N, C-alpha and C positions, 0 to 999 in steps of 0.2 A: 465412413460417414456417408448416409444416404444422399444422393445428388440433390433432392429437393430441399434438404437442410441448407443449401447454400443462401437460402432467404434468411437464415438466422445470423446474418452479418458477413457474408463473404466479402472479400476484397474486391473493389471495382477492377475490372482488366486493365492491364497495363495500356496505356495510351487513350483510354476512354475519357471523353470530357466529363467534366464535373458539372451536374445539373444545377440550375439555381436552387436555393433553399425552397422547400415547399412550405405552403402556408399551414397553419396549425389545423385548419378545418378541411384541408384537401386530403385526398384519400392517402397520399404518400406520408403527409403530415400526421394523420391519424395512426397509420401503421408504425410510423416512427415512435409515437408515443404509447402504442399498444403492440409491442412485437409479437404478441400471440397471433395477430392476424397475418403474419408473414408465413407461418408454418401450419396452423391449425387446418387450412383448406386441404393440404397434402397429407394429413395424418392418415397413418395405415395401420392395420392389425399387427404388422411386424414390429412397428414402433412401439405400440401399446405393450407387446409382450417385452420388448427390452427396457422400455420405462418402467414397467412393473417390477421386473428383476432389479433394477437399479435402485429404485425407490425403496424396495424392501430391504436391500442390502444397506442403504444408507439409514433406513430407520432402525435397523438392529444395531448400528454403529452410534447413532445419536442418542439414543435412550439411556444407555449406561454412561455415555460422556456427559449429557446434560445434568444427571444427577451428580457427577463428579465435578462439573465446573461450577454448579451451585455452591459447592463446598469451597472452591476457590474464591468466589465471589463473597462468601461470608454470608449467604442466605440459605433459608430452609430448601430442602432438595426439590420440592415440587416447583420452585421458581425456575430452575433449569429446565424442566419440561414445559412450563408455561411460555418459555422463550424460544422452545424449538419448533413450534409448528406454523407460526403466522408467516414467517418468511417463505415457507414452501408454497403457501397459496398466493401470496403478492407477487412472488417471482414467476409463478406460472403465467401471470398476465403481462408483468412488466419487464421481466428479464431478457437481456440480450445474449447471454451465455447458455448453452444447454447443459453445461457441467456444473455451475455453481450451485451451492446450497448455502443459504442463510440461516444463521442460528447462533446459539452460545458457542464462544470459543475460549481457549485458555487465556489468551492475552486480553481480550475484552473483558472477561471474568476478572482477571488481576486489576485491570483499571476500575471496574466497578467496586471492587473491595476498597481501593484507595480513596474513593470519592463519595461514597454513600454510607459509610460508618456502619455497614452490615445491617442496615435498615431498609426492608422491602420498599417502604413507602418512598424513600430517596431513590432507590434503584429504579422504580417504575417512572418516577417523575424525570429522571435523568434520561430513561429511554424516550419519553414524550419530547423534551427539549432538545435532545440530540437528533431526533427525527426531524422536528421543525428546522434546526439548522441545516440538515442535510438536504432537505426538500428545497430550501431557499437557495442553498448552493446550486442544486441541480437546475432550478427554474432560471437562476441568472448565469448558468453556465460558468460557474466559478471552480471548475474541476482543475484548472491549471494552477490554482494555488497548492495543489499538492505536490506539484514538481519542484517545489522549493525545499521540500524535504528529501534530501539526498539519500542515494543507497546506502552509504556508510552509516548515515543516522539511523536508518531503518533496521540495519543489521546489528548496530550497537544496542538499539532498544530491544530487538527481538532476543538477541542473545542474553541481555541482562534479565529480560522477563522469563525466559526458559529457566534460568538459574534460580530466580526468585519463586517461580510456581513450583519447579521441581523440589527444591528445598522446603517450600512450604508444605508439601505433602510428606515429607519425612516423618513428622510427627504423627500422621495418621497411619504411616506404614509401620511404625514401631509402636502405636498404641500410646503415645505420651499425651499427658492432659496439661491443661493450663500453660500452652505455649503462645506467646505473644505474636501478632501479625507483622509487627515492623521488622524489617529483614534483619538488621543487625541484632536486635535483641532476640529474635527467633533463633539465629546461628547460636548466640550465646546460651540460651536456655535449652536449646536442643542438646547441645554438647554437655551441658550441665547436668540434664536429667536422663541421659542416656542409659545410666544405670537402672531407671525405672522402666525400661523397654518391656512390653507385654510379649512374651515368647509367642504366644498364638498368633497375634496380629503380625509380628515380624516374620514368622515362618510363612503364613498364608500370604502375606504381601509379596515376598520374595518368590513364592511358588507362582502366584499370579503373573509376576513380571516375566519369569522365565517361559511360562505357557504363552504369554502375549508374544514374546520375542520368537519363540519357536514357530508360532503360527504364522506370524509376519514373515519369516525367512522362507516357510513353506510357500506362502502366498506369493512371494517375489520369484520363487523358482518352479511354480508349476507351469508346464508347457501349455501353450494354448490348445483348445480342443479343435480338431480338425473333423469334418464331416465324414472323412474315409476311415475314421478310427472305429473299431468294433463297438457294438452298443454297450457291452459291458465295461469297456475302458472309457468311453464317454460318460458312463453313468458314475464310475469311481472319480473321474476328473471333476465332475459336477459337485460331487459330495464334498470334495478336498476343497474346492473352490469355495463352496457355501460355507464350510466351517471356518476357512482361513479368513474370508471377508467379514463374517460376523463374530470374529474372534472376541471382541469386546463383550458381546452379549453372552457368548459361551462361557467365558471365563468368570464373569459376574455371576452368571447364573450357578455355576460350579461353586463358587464361594458362598453364594446365598444357601445353597443346598447343604454344603457343610455346616454352615451356622446354624440352619434349622435342625440338622440332625444332633448337634450339641444341645440345642434349646430343648428338644424332646427329652433328652437325658437329663435336664436339670442343671447342666452345667454349660456355661458360655464363656469361652477363653477369648472372644473377640469384641471390639467396640463396633455396634451396629449403627446403620443409619437412622434407625428409629422411625417414629410415626411420620408418615408423609400424608398431607391433606388428600383426601379423597375426592374424586369428581373433577369436572371441568372447572376452569376459573371463571368466576362471574364476569360478565362484561359490564365495565363501569369506567368512569371518567378517571383519570390519573389523580392521585392525592395531591391538591394544591395547598394542603396544610396537613400537619399531623400532630395529634395530641400525645403529650408526654406527661411523665410523672411531675414535670416542672411547669406544665402548662401547654398552651397551644403554640406551635411553630409555624409562623406565617409562610406564605409562598416566597416573599422577599427574602426572608431569613434562610429558607431552604436554598434558594439560589446562591445566596452569600456563602452558606456553608460548604456547597459543591464547588465554588470558586473555579479554579482553572480546569476542572473536570468537564465544564461546559464548552470548552475549546478542545482539549485533549481526546476526550472520548469520541465525539463525531468525526474529527479529523483522522484519528488513528483507526476507527471503524471504517471510513471511506477508504483510507490508504490500503488496509488489509485486503477489503472486499475487492477493489478495483485491481490490485496486483494479482489476486488469485484469478479472477476473471481474465485478465490480459495474459497471464501465464498459460493457462489451459487453452485459449483462443489461438495463442501462437503455436502451441503443441499440435492442435487439432485443425489449423488452418481455417480459421473463421475470425471474424471482427467483432469487437463489442464496442458499445457506445458508452463512453465515461460518464457523460452527463445522464443518460438514461439510468445507468447503474446507481448514480447518485439518487434519483427519484425513487427507484426500487428499495434501496436500503432505507431511505428516509421514510417512505411510506410504511415500510415494514416496522419500523421503530415507533411510528405514531400510532398505527393500528394495534401494535403489539402492547403498547402501554395500556390499551383498553382492556386487555386480558392478562395484567399483571406480569408483563415481560419485562426483563432488563434489556439493556442495549445489547444488540446482535450485530454481527457482521459475516462476511464470507469465510467459510472454514476450508483451508487448504487440505486437511486430511480427509474430511468427508466429501470434498470436491474430487480428491483424487480416487476415492472408493467410487464415486458417481461415475467418473470417466472410465474407470477400468471395468465398471459392470457393463458397459456398452449403451449408455444412455443416449437416447435420441433427441430428446425434446426436454423443456423444463417441466413436462407433464410428469416426470418422475417424482417430482417434489410433492404432487398430491398424495401419492402413496406414503411417502414418508410423513406427511403431516397427519394423514388418517391414522397411521400406525402410532404416532405420538399421542393422538387424542384417545385412541383405544386404550393405550397404556394408562393414561390419566384416569380413565373411567374404570378400567377393570384390574389393573395390576399394581396399584399402590399399596395394597396390603403385603403382597410378597416383598416389596421394596424395603419393608421393615427389616428384613433379615440380612440385606445386603451389607457386609462388613466394610467399614470405612477404609480399611487396609487394602481391599480389592478395588476400590474406587481410586485410591491413591495411586495404585499400580497402573490403572487405565490412564490417569492424568500424567503420570511421569513417562509412560512409554508414547503418549500422544505429543508432549512437547519436547522430547528429546531430540528428535530430528530438526527442530528449529534453531538449535544451537549450531551455528555454522563456523567451526574452528578454522576452516581453511581460509575463511575471508581475511584473517590477519596476514596470513602468508601470501595471499593474492595480491593485497594491497601493498604490501611491502615490495613485491616485485613489480607491480604495475605503476603506482604512484604513492610513494610513501607519505606525502603530504595528507592524503585522504585518511591515513590512520589517525590523525588529530581528531576530527569530528567523531570517528567511530569510537575512540577510547574515551573522549569527553562524554558522549552519550551513554556508553557502556558503564562507566563508573558512576556517574550522577544519577543514573536510574535506580541504583540501588538506595540512594538516599530519597529522591522524590522523582516521580516519572516525568512530571511536567518540567522540572529543572533539567532533567537530562535531555528530554527531546528539544526543549527550548535553547538550551546551550549548544546542543550539537548542531542545530539548525543555524544558530547565529555564527557559529565557527564556519560552517559551510558557506554561509552567504558572505562573510568576511574574506574567506578565501577566493570566492567568485569576484567580489568587488575588487580585490587586490589585483586580480588578472586584469580587470578592466581599467583600473587606475594606472597600472604599470604593465602596459602591453609590451610583449617581446618584439625588439626590433633588430633587423639584420642590417649591420652597417658595413659599408664598403669604403675604405679609405682609399685616397688618390688625389690627384688635382681637383676632382670634383668630388664632393662627398655625397654618398648615396644612402639614404636611410628607407628601409621598407618596413612599416609597421605589420604585425603579423595578423592583426585583427582590426575590428572597427575602432574608430577613435569617438570617445564620449568625454563629456567635460572632466571627469576625474583624471584623465590622461593628458590634459592640456599642458601642465607644468612639467610633466616628465618629458613630453615631446619637446617642449621649447627648451629645457635644460639640455637634452641630447643634441639638439642642433646648434645651439649657442656655443656650448663648450668645444664642439667639434669643429664648427665652421667659423664663427664670427671671433671666438677667442683665440683662434689660431693665429700664427704670425707668418706671412700676411693672412688677412681674412680670405676665405675662399667661398666659391659658389656651392650650393647644395641642391640636391634632387630628392624630392619626397616622393617615393614610389608607392602609389595608392591602390595597387591592383586588388589588395585583400581588404581594402576600407570600403564597406558598402553602405555605410551611414555616418553622419556626423550631426552634431548638434549646434545650436546658436553659440554656446561658450567656446566650442572649437573654433567656429568662424572668427570669433573676436580674437582668439589666441593666433590664428593664421594671419590676421590683419596686422597684429603687432609684430610678428616675425617678418612679415612682408616689409613693413616700415623699418624695421631693424637692418635687414639687408640692404634695402635702399640707401640708408644713411651710411653704411659702410661701403658702398659703391660695388656691390656683388648681388648676385641674383640667386633667388629662391625659386626653383621651377618645380612643375608637377607632372608626373607621369602615371597613366592608368587610372584616371578619375573614372568612377562608375557613373551611371545615369543619375541614381538618387543623390549622389555627392555634387554632380555638376548642377542639378536643380537648386540645391540648397545654395550653392555659391552664386548662382545667377540671382537668386532671390535677395541675397545679401549685398549684391552689387559690389564685390570686392574690386579693388582697383589694382592693376599691375600684376595680375595673376597670368603667369605664362605657363602653357600646357603643352606638352609634346606626345606625339603618338607612341614612340617607343624611347627606351632608356638610351640607345645608342644616338639617337637624334639629339636628346637633351645633352648628353656628355659632348658631343661634336660641337653643338652650338655654344655651350658654356666655355668649350676650350677654344673658342674663337675661330673655328673652322668656317670657311665661307660657304655660303649656299644653303644653310640650314636656318630656318626661320620658325619661331614659336607660333603656336595658335593663341589667340586671346579670347578668352570667354566672352560671347556676345549674345545678348538676349534674343536678338533677331535671328541668330543661326542655330537655333535649337529646335528641330522639328519634333513632333510627337513620338514618332517610332524610334528615333535615335538622336542623341545629342550631336548636332553638327556644329563644327568649329571653323571660323573664318580665319584665314592668315592675315596678320596685321598688315 
């Protein structure tokens, strides 16, 4: 990584003080909103060379993928290309990661197919509305909401989506016709019609998959080029690297050439992509109504039809894009601004809807190609975007001859790495309870995506709330009972704490004193204060003492504000046990409002 690229979000040095937030009109504020200003002044010819190579590599990858993903979305092929260029230009100005590329992805295309009924007008409107929601979240700095979707939920969704997308391409791989898109019906009809397989499509599709796999393995095992290598060796390495990086374009071109050769002979054994609309997309406002054979569907009705998609699509788009950005930022030692990423992807979807794009997000596969190609800045996206526009203007005629089985092979090989079989074994070993949201999400996503994500998130939140309501406590039995909560105390935990103390201290015969060791408790709320007040009263009526040890400053401030009576606090657990065991010379501290300085809570002896 060139040293000047540290401006693209390098972490602040350890120990450096955090500067106050810059105003939106200050130079720092403007640079934060326009990250291009951080790296453009240092742009060099060497960076230009590397960005051009990376942009070309990504462009050769995205063109066949865009055509394939449009099929996944249930849209005409040109809509994949319409969705593939706007993100390149927007991210050039607003992106905080040099590696990320925005565009159509397999998972987002699957979601679009669920919620837009294979109607382009719905898909374009969904892009516009998703972008508006994402922009609002960015401006309101609501990126933290994504933190409530846990890793098991994400893994469950992506694994289910991988199977759904991959199996959905079997019909194209085998040349089957009239296969429904609903997953369970799709599985049934595919097996029912497997006897109608077209041999040409099946053979070509399998050949394409094998070629893609071989080229990928070659790409993974090609040693890096060293300057000391002989020119001939460097040239051969460069050719192999180019061929393996652009493997999608090479395989699709090979398949199209084979199909064209058969077309010339008058016999066509493959199902072809067919006519693709020529030229650049017109710039126009998103369709806020659509005319059908049954009349005009209003904007309100379109929104109602898309339903949960207006929440699922923007959230999953943000989640996928930010996950990709953070992953590569961590690998390459720089930082990304999550809220700025929200703005970038939101504006991409809003502007993309003006050129008939469907919702897009960050692509893990193409971002990996970008990083491996040595990209230096987001300027590489300009080359990718220009290549997509050129293909729309000049290459749509050859797209006619691309066999659908070849595009199915591209899609299957692209999504296969997303299925993480090891996650089940990992969670079984690390924390088995996390398998519950994973399995709930995984299974329900085959029925309806929104139900899977919602149910998985709900299970994750319930697990989280259970740990809050029933915090683990270390209990030491003896003449004096000692309880140590392992985490913060909040209102759902009051009854559990009260029951634990009453059952072990006051219901014993005879009642005994207790110590609440609060070293790990950094915050409490008003309900907890009321619960502690009741406990203190119960202990007082039984003639025994409830003492506190290790109260943190925030907890002491709350107790001071509540003006609790009879609270006895000790510096150490040993002091508390000695005092409660009636040993002379040990006196408790009582919390006094006058004895709490700002820098540290001070206690006065009674």
